[in-house]
KOLVEXPA-310673 format. One record per residue: x, y, z of N, C-alpha, C, O in turn; residue number from 1. Coordinates in nm, 3 decimals, always signed. Each point is the difference from the previous one (the first is absolute). Layout:
<rs>
     n.u     n.v     n.w    ca.u    ca.v    ca.w     c.u     c.v     c.w     o.u     o.v     o.w num
       X       Y       Z       X       Y       Z       X       Y       Z       X       Y       Z NUM
...
</rs>
This chain:
<rs>
     n.u     n.v     n.w    ca.u    ca.v    ca.w     c.u     c.v     c.w     o.u     o.v     o.w num
  +4.677  +3.924  -8.064  -0.005  +0.083  +0.111  +0.102  -0.045  +0.102  -0.001  -0.118  +0.035   1
  +0.088  +0.203  +0.015  +0.098  -0.041  +0.092  -0.057  +0.005  +0.147  -0.097  +0.069  +0.030   2
  +0.164  -0.149  +0.058  -0.045  -0.001  +0.133  +0.034  +0.124  +0.073  +0.076  +0.083  -0.049   3
  -0.131  -0.067  +0.168  +0.019  +0.118  +0.091  +0.148  +0.002  +0.032  +0.055  -0.100  +0.047   4
  +0.008  +0.210  -0.071  +0.148  +0.009  +0.026  +0.022  +0.022  +0.145  -0.061  +0.089  +0.058   5
  +0.150  -0.170  +0.006  +0.031  +0.010  +0.142  +0.083  +0.124  +0.026  -0.013  +0.061  +0.106   6
  +0.099  -0.022  -0.199  +0.088  +0.117  +0.026  -0.015  +0.086  -0.129  +0.077  -0.014  -0.094   7
  -0.178  +0.101  +0.094  -0.012  +0.087  -0.120  +0.110  +0.105  -0.003  +0.061  +0.036  +0.101   8
  -0.038  +0.011  -0.225  +0.101  +0.102  -0.020  -0.038  +0.126  +0.074  -0.113  +0.048  -0.009   9
  +0.214  +0.008  +0.084  -0.018  +0.127  +0.071  +0.002  +0.111  -0.104  +0.049  -0.020  -0.111  10
  -0.102  +0.138  +0.145  +0.005  +0.112  -0.092  +0.146  +0.039  -0.033  +0.085  +0.010  +0.089  11
  -0.060  +0.013  -0.222  +0.137  +0.051  -0.029  +0.023  +0.140  +0.027  -0.092  +0.080  -0.015  12
  +0.210  -0.043  +0.054  +0.034  +0.144  +0.008  +0.033  +0.049  -0.132  +0.017  -0.079  -0.093  13
  -0.008  +0.215  +0.079  +0.021  +0.061  -0.138  +0.142  -0.048  -0.044  +0.020  -0.035  -0.116  14
  +0.074  +0.033  +0.205  +0.136  -0.030  -0.033  +0.007  -0.159  -0.049  +0.073  -0.035  -0.093  15
  -0.149  -0.049  +0.161  -0.007  -0.136  -0.037  -0.057  -0.026  -0.131  +0.052  -0.079  -0.080  16
  -0.165  +0.149  +0.055  -0.066  -0.008  -0.128  +0.089  +0.054  -0.115  +0.006  -0.057  -0.109  17
  +0.059  +0.162  +0.136  +0.098  +0.056  -0.099  +0.111  -0.099  -0.037  +0.033  -0.016  -0.117  18
  +0.024  -0.048  +0.217  +0.115  -0.086  -0.021  -0.050  -0.137  -0.066  +0.069  -0.056  -0.086  19
  -0.191  +0.004  +0.130  -0.050  -0.116  -0.064  -0.038  +0.026  -0.146  +0.013  -0.089  -0.084  20
  -0.059  +0.209  +0.054  -0.038  +0.031  -0.137  +0.126  +0.017  -0.085  -0.001  -0.040  -0.116  21
  +0.107  +0.096  +0.168  +0.129  +0.011  -0.068  +0.055  -0.135  -0.026  +0.045  -0.027  -0.111  22
  -0.046  -0.056  +0.205  +0.053  -0.145  -0.014  -0.078  -0.074  -0.093  +0.057  -0.074  -0.080  23
  -0.192  +0.086  +0.083  -0.081  -0.083  -0.086  +0.018  +0.036  -0.147  -0.039  -0.079  -0.086  24
  +0.096  +0.196  +0.054  +0.020  +0.041  -0.141  +0.142  -0.007  -0.038  +0.036  +0.042  -0.110  25
  +0.049  -0.095  +0.198  +0.146  +0.006  -0.024  +0.039  -0.120  -0.096  -0.034  -0.116  +0.023  26
  +0.108  +0.156  -0.133  +0.039  -0.096  -0.088  +0.130  -0.076  +0.041  +0.035  -0.103  -0.057  27
  +0.032  +0.159  +0.155  +0.132  -0.055  +0.037  -0.003  -0.066  +0.147  +0.099  -0.056  +0.046  28
  -0.207  +0.067  +0.018  -0.002  -0.056  +0.135  -0.025  -0.156  -0.012  -0.056  -0.045  -0.100  29
  +0.097  -0.032  +0.200  -0.023  -0.143  -0.006  -0.150  -0.034  -0.017  -0.088  +0.063  +0.058  30
  +0.066  -0.163  -0.138  -0.136  -0.038  -0.027  -0.087  -0.028  +0.120  -0.116  +0.040  +0.003  31
  +0.171  -0.107  +0.095  -0.062  -0.032  +0.124  -0.053  +0.123  +0.070  -0.115  +0.003  +0.043  32
  +0.197  +0.098  -0.033  -0.035  +0.123  +0.061  -0.111  +0.072  -0.071  -0.090  +0.055  +0.063  33
  +0.096  -0.054  -0.203  -0.105  +0.069  -0.080  -0.134  -0.077  +0.020  -0.103  +0.066  +0.014  34
  +0.100  -0.201  -0.011  -0.114  -0.074  +0.024  -0.068  +0.035  +0.124  -0.120  +0.026  +0.005  35
  +0.203  -0.027  +0.102  -0.050  +0.025  +0.137  -0.063  +0.146  +0.010  -0.104  +0.019  +0.064  36
  +0.170  +0.078  -0.127  -0.048  +0.142  -0.007  -0.132  +0.007  -0.074  -0.093  +0.068  +0.044  37
  +0.084  -0.136  -0.156  -0.121  +0.000  -0.082  -0.115  -0.063  +0.075  -0.112  +0.051  -0.007  38
  +0.136  -0.157  +0.079  -0.107  -0.073  +0.065  -0.045  +0.078  +0.127  -0.119  -0.002  +0.033  39
  +0.210  +0.070  +0.038  -0.033  +0.088  +0.112  -0.078  +0.120  -0.035  -0.087  +0.045  +0.074  40
  +0.120  +0.007  -0.190  -0.070  +0.117  -0.054  -0.143  -0.035  -0.043  -0.095  +0.073  +0.027  41
  +0.082  -0.189  -0.097  -0.129  -0.044  -0.040  -0.092  -0.026  +0.122  -0.117  +0.039  -0.001  42
  +0.168  -0.101  +0.103  -0.086  -0.024  +0.124  -0.035  +0.137  +0.062  -0.114  +0.021  +0.041  43
  +0.211  +0.073  -0.034  -0.024  +0.135  +0.056  -0.111  +0.076  -0.079  -0.069  +0.086  +0.054  44
  +0.055  -0.121  -0.182  -0.104  +0.060  -0.087  -0.126  -0.075  +0.007  -0.094  +0.035  -0.072  45
  +0.083  -0.139  +0.153  -0.128  -0.065  +0.012  -0.011  -0.142  -0.064  -0.107  -0.061  +0.009  46
  +0.213  +0.009  -0.072  -0.006  -0.125  -0.064  -0.001  -0.109  +0.108  +0.043  +0.023  +0.113  47
  -0.093  -0.143  -0.152  +0.003  -0.115  +0.092  +0.138  -0.060  -0.004  +0.082  +0.032  -0.086  48
  -0.059  -0.119  +0.180  +0.130  -0.079  -0.001  +0.007  -0.082  -0.128  +0.104  -0.005  -0.066  49
  -0.213  -0.057  +0.032  +0.001  -0.086  -0.119  +0.030  +0.086  -0.131  +0.074  -0.044  -0.088  50
  -0.132  +0.160  +0.081  +0.024  +0.090  -0.112  +0.142  +0.041  -0.011  +0.060  +0.004  -0.107  51
  -0.004  +0.030  +0.235  +0.145  +0.041  +0.008  +0.085  -0.114  -0.044  +0.097  +0.019  -0.072  52
  -0.134  -0.142  +0.115  +0.083  -0.121  -0.037  -0.004  -0.022  -0.151  +0.103  -0.034  -0.058  53
  -0.215  +0.052  -0.006  -0.009  -0.007  -0.146  +0.079  +0.111  -0.067  +0.064  -0.020  -0.103  54
  -0.070  +0.130  +0.162  +0.077  +0.116  -0.062  +0.151  -0.021  -0.011  +0.062  +0.040  -0.099  55
  -0.005  -0.102  +0.198  +0.145  -0.028  +0.006  +0.036  -0.145  -0.042  +0.117  -0.039  +0.004  56
  -0.216  -0.037  -0.044  +0.032  -0.136  -0.050  +0.016  -0.101  +0.112  +0.071  -0.099  -0.019  57
  -0.127  +0.118  +0.128  +0.008  -0.096  +0.105  -0.125  -0.092  +0.005  -0.111  +0.050  -0.020  58
  +0.125  -0.173  +0.044  -0.118  -0.095  -0.008  -0.079  +0.007  +0.124  -0.119  -0.031  -0.010  59
  +0.166  +0.066  +0.127  -0.070  -0.005  +0.122  +0.000  +0.136  +0.066  +0.093  +0.079  -0.016  60
  -0.197  -0.052  +0.087  +0.002  +0.131  +0.073  +0.060  -0.012  +0.140  +0.003  +0.098  +0.075  61
  +0.045  -0.217  -0.039  +0.074  -0.013  +0.128  +0.128  +0.077  -0.002  +0.044  +0.054  +0.102  62
  +0.017  -0.050  -0.221  +0.122  +0.074  -0.019  -0.022  +0.145  +0.024  +0.076  +0.063  +0.074  63
  -0.181  -0.007  -0.135  -0.034  +0.134  +0.017  -0.039  +0.031  +0.142  +0.031  +0.109  +0.048  64
  -0.092  -0.194  +0.019  -0.037  +0.017  +0.144  +0.130  +0.009  +0.082  +0.009  +0.081  +0.092  65
  +0.090  -0.163  -0.124  +0.127  +0.008  +0.076  +0.069  +0.133  -0.027  +0.057  +0.059  +0.093  66
  -0.060  -0.008  -0.219  +0.064  +0.124  -0.030  -0.071  +0.115  +0.076  +0.065  +0.093  +0.047  67
  -0.191  -0.101  -0.037  -0.081  +0.107  +0.064  +0.038  +0.001  +0.150  +0.033  +0.104  +0.056  68
  -0.038  -0.222  +0.006  +0.037  -0.013  +0.137  +0.135  +0.053  +0.028  +0.021  +0.074  +0.096  69
  +0.071  -0.109  -0.179  +0.141  +0.046  +0.019  +0.006  +0.157  -0.018  +0.062  +0.072  +0.078  70
  -0.128  -0.024  -0.183  -0.002  +0.149  -0.020  -0.059  +0.078  +0.120  +0.044  +0.109  +0.035  71
  -0.147  -0.172  +0.024  -0.061  +0.063  +0.121  +0.100  +0.005  +0.115  -0.001  +0.095  +0.079  72
  +0.087  -0.198  -0.068  +0.103  +0.002  +0.112  +0.122  +0.079  -0.034  +0.051  +0.075  +0.084  73
  -0.002  -0.089  -0.211  +0.128  +0.059  -0.027  +0.005  +0.125  -0.089  +0.104  +0.064  -0.014  74
  -0.215  -0.033  -0.044  -0.003  +0.112  -0.090  +0.063  -0.021  -0.134  -0.011  -0.111  -0.054  75
  +0.076  +0.205  -0.004  +0.062  -0.011  -0.132  +0.114  -0.106  -0.004  +0.035  -0.045  -0.109  76
  +0.020  +0.005  +0.219  +0.106  -0.101  +0.003  -0.056  -0.134  -0.041  +0.073  -0.088  -0.043  77
  -0.202  +0.074  +0.057  -0.064  -0.130  -0.034  -0.002  -0.027  -0.152  -0.022  -0.114  -0.043  78
  +0.044  +0.219  -0.035  +0.005  -0.019  -0.148  +0.122  -0.081  -0.048  -0.005  -0.070  -0.100  79
  +0.113  +0.082  +0.176  +0.126  -0.072  -0.032  -0.009  -0.144  +0.052  -0.020  -0.019  +0.120  80
  +0.034  -0.080  -0.201  -0.005  -0.143  +0.045  +0.108  -0.025  +0.103  +0.108  +0.059  -0.005  81
  -0.139  -0.150  +0.101  +0.098  -0.048  +0.095  +0.084  -0.110  -0.061  -0.017  -0.037  -0.115  82
  +0.111  -0.015  +0.198  +0.082  -0.114  -0.042  -0.086  -0.112  -0.056  -0.098  -0.038  +0.064  83
  +0.129  -0.015  -0.175  -0.089  -0.096  -0.077  +0.026  -0.143  +0.038  -0.055  -0.087  -0.068  84
  +0.133  +0.052  +0.170  +0.027  -0.134  +0.041  +0.143  -0.042  -0.028  +0.082  +0.079  -0.046  85
  -0.057  -0.198  +0.073  +0.138  -0.050  -0.024  +0.082  +0.025  +0.119  -0.047  +0.055  +0.099  86
  +0.173  -0.095  -0.107  +0.082  +0.018  +0.122  +0.033  +0.151  +0.029  +0.015  +0.078  -0.094  87
  -0.003  -0.041  +0.218  +0.036  +0.126  +0.033  +0.141  +0.033  -0.034  +0.082  -0.091  -0.004  88
  -0.047  +0.218  -0.021  +0.138  +0.039  -0.033  +0.090  -0.032  +0.125  -0.033  +0.034  +0.113  89
  +0.143  -0.097  -0.141  +0.085  -0.035  +0.107  +0.113  +0.098  +0.019  +0.072  -0.009  +0.099  90
  -0.055  +0.100  -0.188  +0.100  +0.100  +0.010  -0.048  +0.142  +0.044  -0.060  +0.074  -0.077  91
  +0.089  -0.043  +0.199  -0.039  +0.124  +0.056  +0.090  +0.121  -0.038  +0.081  -0.012  -0.092  92
  -0.093  +0.121  +0.157  +0.068  +0.118  -0.034  +0.154  -0.020  +0.009  +0.077  +0.048  -0.084  93
  -0.033  -0.125  +0.198  +0.144  -0.019  +0.013  +0.054  -0.078  -0.116  +0.104  +0.038  -0.053  94
  -0.166  -0.145  +0.010  +0.041  -0.081  -0.112  +0.002  +0.074  -0.130  +0.093  -0.014  -0.081  95
  -0.199  +0.094  +0.060  -0.002  +0.084  -0.118  +0.113  +0.101  +0.003  +0.060  +0.024  -0.105  96
  -0.030  +0.034  +0.211  +0.116  +0.093  +0.007  +0.130  -0.072  -0.029  +0.089  +0.056  -0.064  97
  -0.076  -0.178  +0.110  +0.120  -0.082  -0.023  +0.020  -0.025  -0.152  +0.110  +0.015  -0.053  98
  -0.223  -0.054  -0.018  +0.008  -0.013  -0.144  +0.038  +0.131  -0.072  +0.084  +0.002  -0.090  99
  -0.147  +0.105  +0.133  +0.035  +0.127  -0.068  +0.148  +0.043  +0.029  +0.066  +0.059  -0.085 100
  -0.019  -0.090  +0.206  +0.138  +0.033  +0.031  +0.098  -0.082  -0.083  +0.104  +0.050  -0.043 101
  -0.137  -0.181  +0.021  +0.083  -0.079  -0.082  +0.000  +0.047  -0.147  +0.105  +0.002  -0.065 102
  -0.221  +0.035  +0.015  -0.009  +0.053  -0.137  +0.081  +0.128  -0.019  +0.059  +0.026  -0.105 103
  -0.061  +0.054  +0.217  +0.069  +0.137  -0.011  +0.156  -0.023  +0.001  +0.076  +0.080  -0.055 104
  -0.034  -0.191  +0.118  +0.143  -0.027  +0.011  +0.056  -0.033  -0.140  -0.061  -0.078  -0.074 105
  +0.171  +0.134  +0.040  +0.071  -0.030  -0.132  +0.056  -0.145  +0.018  +0.061  -0.031  +0.102 106
  -0.084  -0.053  -0.200  +0.057  -0.138  +0.014  +0.149  -0.002  -0.020  +0.058  +0.074  -0.081 107
  +0.003  -0.164  +0.161  +0.149  -0.016  -0.012  +0.025  -0.119  -0.092  -0.057  -0.108  +0.015 108
  +0.148  +0.135  -0.114  +0.022  -0.103  -0.100  +0.048  -0.137  +0.056  -0.044  -0.106  -0.044 109
  +0.137  +0.116  +0.143  +0.054  -0.130  +0.050  -0.099  -0.063  +0.084  -0.016  -0.121  -0.012 110
  -0.056  +0.188  +0.099  -0.091  -0.064  +0.091  -0.133  -0.041  -0.061  -0.052  -0.108  +0.027 111
  -0.001  +0.200  -0.112  -0.139  -0.022  -0.061  +0.011  -0.056  -0.144  -0.098  -0.052  -0.054 112
  +0.215  +0.061  -0.008  +0.022  -0.055  -0.133  -0.071  +0.082  -0.104  -0.030  -0.055  -0.106 113
  -0.001  +0.185  +0.126  -0.065  +0.080  -0.100  +0.037  +0.146  +0.027  +0.045  +0.035  +0.109 114
  -0.066  +0.050  -0.209  +0.017  +0.144  +0.015  -0.134  +0.068  +0.015  -0.007  +0.113  +0.048 115
  -0.103  -0.181  -0.090  -0.136  +0.056  +0.004  -0.090  -0.112  +0.057  +0.026  -0.120  -0.014 116
  -0.132  +0.165  +0.079  -0.094  -0.096  +0.062  -0.101  -0.046  -0.106  -0.043  +0.074  -0.088 117
  +0.009  -0.204  +0.104  -0.120  -0.054  -0.066  -0.082  -0.053  +0.112  +0.050  -0.007  +0.112 118
  -0.173  -0.032  -0.136  -0.083  -0.053  +0.114  +0.062  -0.126  +0.051  +0.008  -0.020  +0.121 119
  +0.038  -0.069  -0.213  +0.061  -0.127  +0.050  +0.121  +0.024  +0.088  +0.017  -0.063  +0.105 120
  +0.068  +0.155  -0.149  +0.121  +0.025  +0.079  -0.028  +0.072  +0.136  +0.066  -0.020  +0.102 121
  -0.168  +0.104  -0.113  -0.042  +0.064  +0.125  -0.060  -0.099  +0.099  +0.025  +0.008  +0.120 122
  -0.103  -0.101  -0.171  -0.056  -0.105  +0.083  +0.113  -0.089  +0.060  -0.003  -0.034  +0.118 123
  +0.102  -0.001  -0.201  +0.110  -0.075  +0.048  +0.074  +0.066  +0.118  +0.029  -0.061  +0.102 124
  -0.001  +0.191  -0.123  +0.066  +0.080  +0.105  -0.074  +0.010  +0.122  +0.057  -0.007  +0.109 125
  -0.185  +0.023  -0.119  -0.086  +0.010  +0.119  -0.010  -0.129  +0.077  -0.007  +0.000  +0.123 126
  +0.004  -0.112  -0.198  -0.010  -0.131  +0.059  +0.130  -0.048  +0.071  -0.003  -0.078  +0.095 127
  +0.117  +0.130  -0.149  +0.129  -0.037  +0.058  +0.053  +0.089  +0.109  +0.093  -0.037  +0.072 128
  -0.151  +0.155  -0.058  +0.042  +0.097  +0.100  -0.031  -0.049  +0.140  -0.106  -0.059  +0.022 129
  +0.200  +0.083  +0.080  -0.028  -0.047  +0.133  -0.130  +0.062  +0.058  -0.073  -0.067  +0.073 130
  +0.044  +0.193  -0.105  -0.122  +0.064  +0.048  -0.108  +0.003  -0.108  -0.094  +0.078  +0.009 131
  +0.107  -0.162  -0.110  -0.086  +0.005  -0.119  -0.129  -0.078  +0.019  -0.038  -0.033  +0.113 132
  -0.025  +0.004  -0.219  -0.126  -0.069  -0.002  +0.008  -0.128  -0.084  -0.002  +0.000  -0.123 133
  +0.013  -0.115  +0.203  +0.038  -0.125  -0.064  -0.104  -0.054  -0.094  +0.032  -0.087  -0.081 134
  -0.154  +0.134  +0.087  -0.110  -0.057  -0.082  -0.067  +0.099  -0.092  -0.107  -0.030  -0.053 135
  +0.167  +0.147  +0.030  -0.056  +0.104  -0.081  +0.000  -0.037  -0.147  +0.097  -0.054  -0.053 136
  -0.211  +0.086  -0.013  -0.012  -0.035  -0.143  +0.018  +0.122  -0.088  -0.010  +0.115  +0.045 137
  +0.037  -0.143  -0.175  +0.029  +0.109  -0.095  -0.132  +0.082  -0.008  +0.006  +0.122  -0.006 138
  -0.121  -0.187  +0.005  -0.131  +0.069  -0.006  -0.017  +0.105  +0.113  -0.045  +0.112  -0.021 139
  +0.085  -0.158  +0.142  -0.008  +0.091  +0.117  +0.090  +0.111  -0.013  -0.040  +0.112  +0.033 140
  +0.170  -0.130  -0.084  +0.095  +0.105  -0.023  -0.061  +0.097  -0.102  +0.002  +0.121  +0.023 141
  -0.054  -0.170  -0.135  -0.051  +0.085  -0.104  -0.121  +0.083  +0.052  -0.011  +0.120  -0.027 142
  -0.077  -0.184  +0.100  -0.113  +0.071  +0.054  +0.047  +0.113  +0.095  -0.048  +0.113  -0.009 143
  +0.135  -0.144  +0.093  +0.052  +0.106  +0.096  +0.066  +0.112  -0.068  -0.021  +0.117  +0.035 144
  +0.105  -0.152  -0.137  +0.064  +0.109  -0.084  -0.105  +0.083  -0.066  +0.008  +0.123  +0.002 145
  -0.107  -0.185  -0.063  -0.101  +0.070  -0.070  -0.087  +0.090  +0.093  -0.033  +0.113  -0.036 146
  -0.003  -0.163  +0.151  -0.075  +0.083  +0.092  +0.087  +0.124  +0.045  -0.055  +0.106  +0.028 147
  +0.185  -0.121  -0.020  +0.089  +0.107  +0.042  +0.027  +0.101  -0.119  +0.070  +0.100  +0.018 148
  -0.123  -0.128  -0.133  +0.013  +0.077  -0.118  +0.134  -0.022  -0.065  +0.047  +0.089  -0.071 149
  +0.018  -0.206  +0.091  +0.124  -0.033  -0.057  -0.019  -0.105  -0.103  -0.100  -0.071  +0.000 150
  +0.200  +0.059  -0.093  -0.002  -0.108  -0.096  +0.143  -0.030  -0.032  +0.078  +0.089  -0.034 151
  -0.042  -0.220  +0.045  +0.135  -0.038  -0.013  +0.045  +0.021  -0.148  +0.120  +0.017  -0.022 152
  -0.206  -0.019  -0.077  +0.033  +0.021  -0.139  +0.063  +0.133  -0.022  +0.089  +0.013  -0.083 153
  -0.132  +0.088  +0.156  +0.047  +0.139  -0.018  +0.150  +0.016  +0.042  +0.072  +0.091  -0.042 154
  -0.032  -0.185  +0.126  +0.146  +0.019  +0.048  +0.095  -0.091  -0.084  +0.121  +0.011  +0.014 155
  -0.175  -0.100  -0.098  +0.078  -0.084  -0.080  +0.061  +0.076  -0.116  -0.056  +0.099  -0.046 156
  +0.175  -0.147  -0.003  +0.055  +0.059  -0.118  -0.028  -0.085  -0.116  +0.020  -0.121  +0.007 157
  -0.068  +0.180  -0.117  -0.045  -0.070  -0.118  +0.078  +0.052  -0.117  +0.043  +0.115  -0.002 158
  -0.027  -0.197  -0.093  +0.059  +0.048  -0.122  -0.088  -0.054  -0.119  -0.074  -0.097  +0.013 159
  +0.087  +0.168  -0.128  -0.078  -0.039  -0.114  +0.052  -0.132  -0.048  +0.120  -0.023  -0.008 160
  -0.216  -0.064  -0.025  +0.044  -0.132  -0.044  +0.047  +0.008  -0.153  -0.069  +0.056  -0.085 161
  +0.180  -0.112  +0.057  +0.047  -0.005  -0.136  +0.084  +0.112  -0.045  +0.041  +0.005  -0.116 162
  -0.013  +0.092  +0.210  +0.082  +0.114  -0.040  +0.104  +0.020  +0.108  -0.026  -0.026  +0.118 163
  +0.144  +0.071  -0.157  +0.106  +0.022  +0.095  +0.096  +0.105  -0.049  +0.013  +0.020  -0.121 164
  +0.051  +0.046  +0.206  +0.118  +0.093  -0.037  +0.120  -0.073  +0.010  +0.029  -0.063  +0.102 165
  +0.053  +0.069  -0.213  +0.133  -0.073  -0.003  +0.110  +0.095  -0.022  -0.018  +0.093  -0.079 166
  +0.132  -0.107  +0.141  +0.109  +0.081  -0.022  +0.080  -0.041  -0.121  +0.050  -0.113  -0.003 167
  -0.034  +0.195  -0.094  +0.072  -0.032  -0.127  +0.114  +0.111  -0.009  +0.013  +0.090  +0.083 168
  +0.064  -0.109  -0.191  +0.115  +0.095  -0.017  -0.060  +0.147  -0.030  +0.060  +0.101  +0.036 169
  -0.174  -0.098  -0.099  -0.065  +0.128  -0.028  -0.070  +0.060  +0.122  -0.048  +0.114  -0.006 170
  +0.042  -0.186  +0.115  -0.074  +0.043  +0.122  -0.111  -0.095  +0.031  +0.008  -0.117  -0.036 171
  -0.114  +0.163  +0.104  -0.111  -0.083  +0.034  -0.089  -0.018  -0.123  -0.030  +0.096  -0.072 172
  -0.012  -0.217  +0.050  -0.087  -0.040  -0.119  -0.118  -0.074  +0.065  +0.015  -0.083  +0.090 173
  -0.138  +0.121  -0.144  -0.123  -0.071  +0.037  -0.012  -0.120  -0.093  -0.002  +0.017  -0.122 174
  -0.006  -0.140  +0.178  -0.015  -0.118  -0.074  -0.129  -0.059  +0.035  -0.035  -0.014  +0.117 175
  -0.044  -0.025  -0.229  -0.132  -0.060  +0.015  -0.011  -0.142  -0.056  +0.065  -0.032  -0.099 176
  -0.139  -0.047  +0.158  -0.027  -0.131  -0.046  -0.112  +0.002  -0.089  -0.108  +0.034  +0.047 177
  +0.119  -0.071  -0.181  -0.113  +0.016  -0.089  -0.117  -0.092  +0.033  -0.112  +0.031  -0.041 178
  +0.132  -0.141  +0.114  -0.105  -0.088  +0.039  -0.092  +0.062  +0.108  -0.118  -0.032  +0.011 179
  +0.179  +0.120  +0.064  -0.071  +0.064  +0.107  -0.056  +0.140  -0.025  -0.060  +0.062  +0.088 180
  +0.082  -0.016  -0.213  -0.041  +0.134  -0.038  -0.150  +0.025  +0.019  -0.037  +0.108  +0.046 181
  -0.049  -0.204  -0.080  -0.140  +0.019  -0.004  -0.065  -0.047  +0.134  -0.120  +0.015  +0.019 182
  +0.200  -0.069  +0.070  -0.056  -0.057  +0.126  +0.020  +0.100  +0.112  +0.112  +0.044  +0.026 183
  -0.219  -0.008  +0.040  +0.005  +0.092  +0.114  -0.045  -0.082  +0.127  -0.101  -0.070  +0.002 184
  +0.183  +0.086  +0.098  -0.028  -0.077  +0.129  -0.035  +0.110  +0.105  +0.077  +0.095  +0.015 185
  -0.187  -0.106  +0.055  -0.030  +0.089  +0.104  +0.059  -0.058  +0.129  -0.042  -0.108  +0.043 186
  +0.133  +0.176  +0.017  +0.065  -0.052  +0.122  -0.094  -0.005  +0.119  +0.024  -0.075  +0.094 187
  -0.133  +0.156  -0.097  -0.095  +0.001  +0.109  -0.102  -0.116  -0.006  -0.077  -0.021  +0.093 188
  +0.078  -0.055  -0.210  -0.090  -0.112  -0.004  +0.056  -0.120  +0.070  -0.065  -0.105  +0.001 189
  +0.184  +0.114  +0.059  +0.060  -0.114  +0.061  -0.091  -0.043  +0.129  -0.015  -0.118  +0.033 190
  -0.041  +0.222  +0.032  -0.072  -0.027  +0.117  -0.119  +0.098  +0.002  +0.015  +0.122  -0.003 191
  -0.131  -0.184  +0.008  -0.126  +0.076  +0.015  -0.042  -0.009  +0.145  -0.024  -0.109  +0.051 192
  +0.013  +0.227  +0.019  -0.050  +0.003  +0.139  -0.137  +0.041  +0.003  -0.059  +0.009  +0.107 193
</rs>
């Protein structure tokens, strides 16, 4: 038997119940959001905090109590988890725009030493620029590019390994290395974001 709840779940609106039901059945939503939706629906249907905790695999009903209190204050926004700890992000909108602007700039062969960007070369250019970011990491650059819907791999030029076009007297001829014939390399496997 659970203790008396200090902050019982308020009645759900029809729209909240519909959204929580949709989210609780979603196969693609983050697991934390699905668990919170399932627990809140169970409590709304009369289950105890302990039963709701067992339903979503939580050991204590204090977690469920915190979810209910937050839902009472914030509504459906409470289903999404907050920042999970660790240091706060040190790069704001201005710094993110600076990274995106550097990525959009075509590299200069003499200055940057490349014709296409890699994360390491982009990091080096940002660290050396007078208005750059002297401590930016490759992970931060990759995260910001990913959040902006960009990927540095898409802008790189790749060629098939072990095959080349050669100019001969008869014209262009495709030359293949027999050792590389059965080997396929995925260029996108170089960096997993």
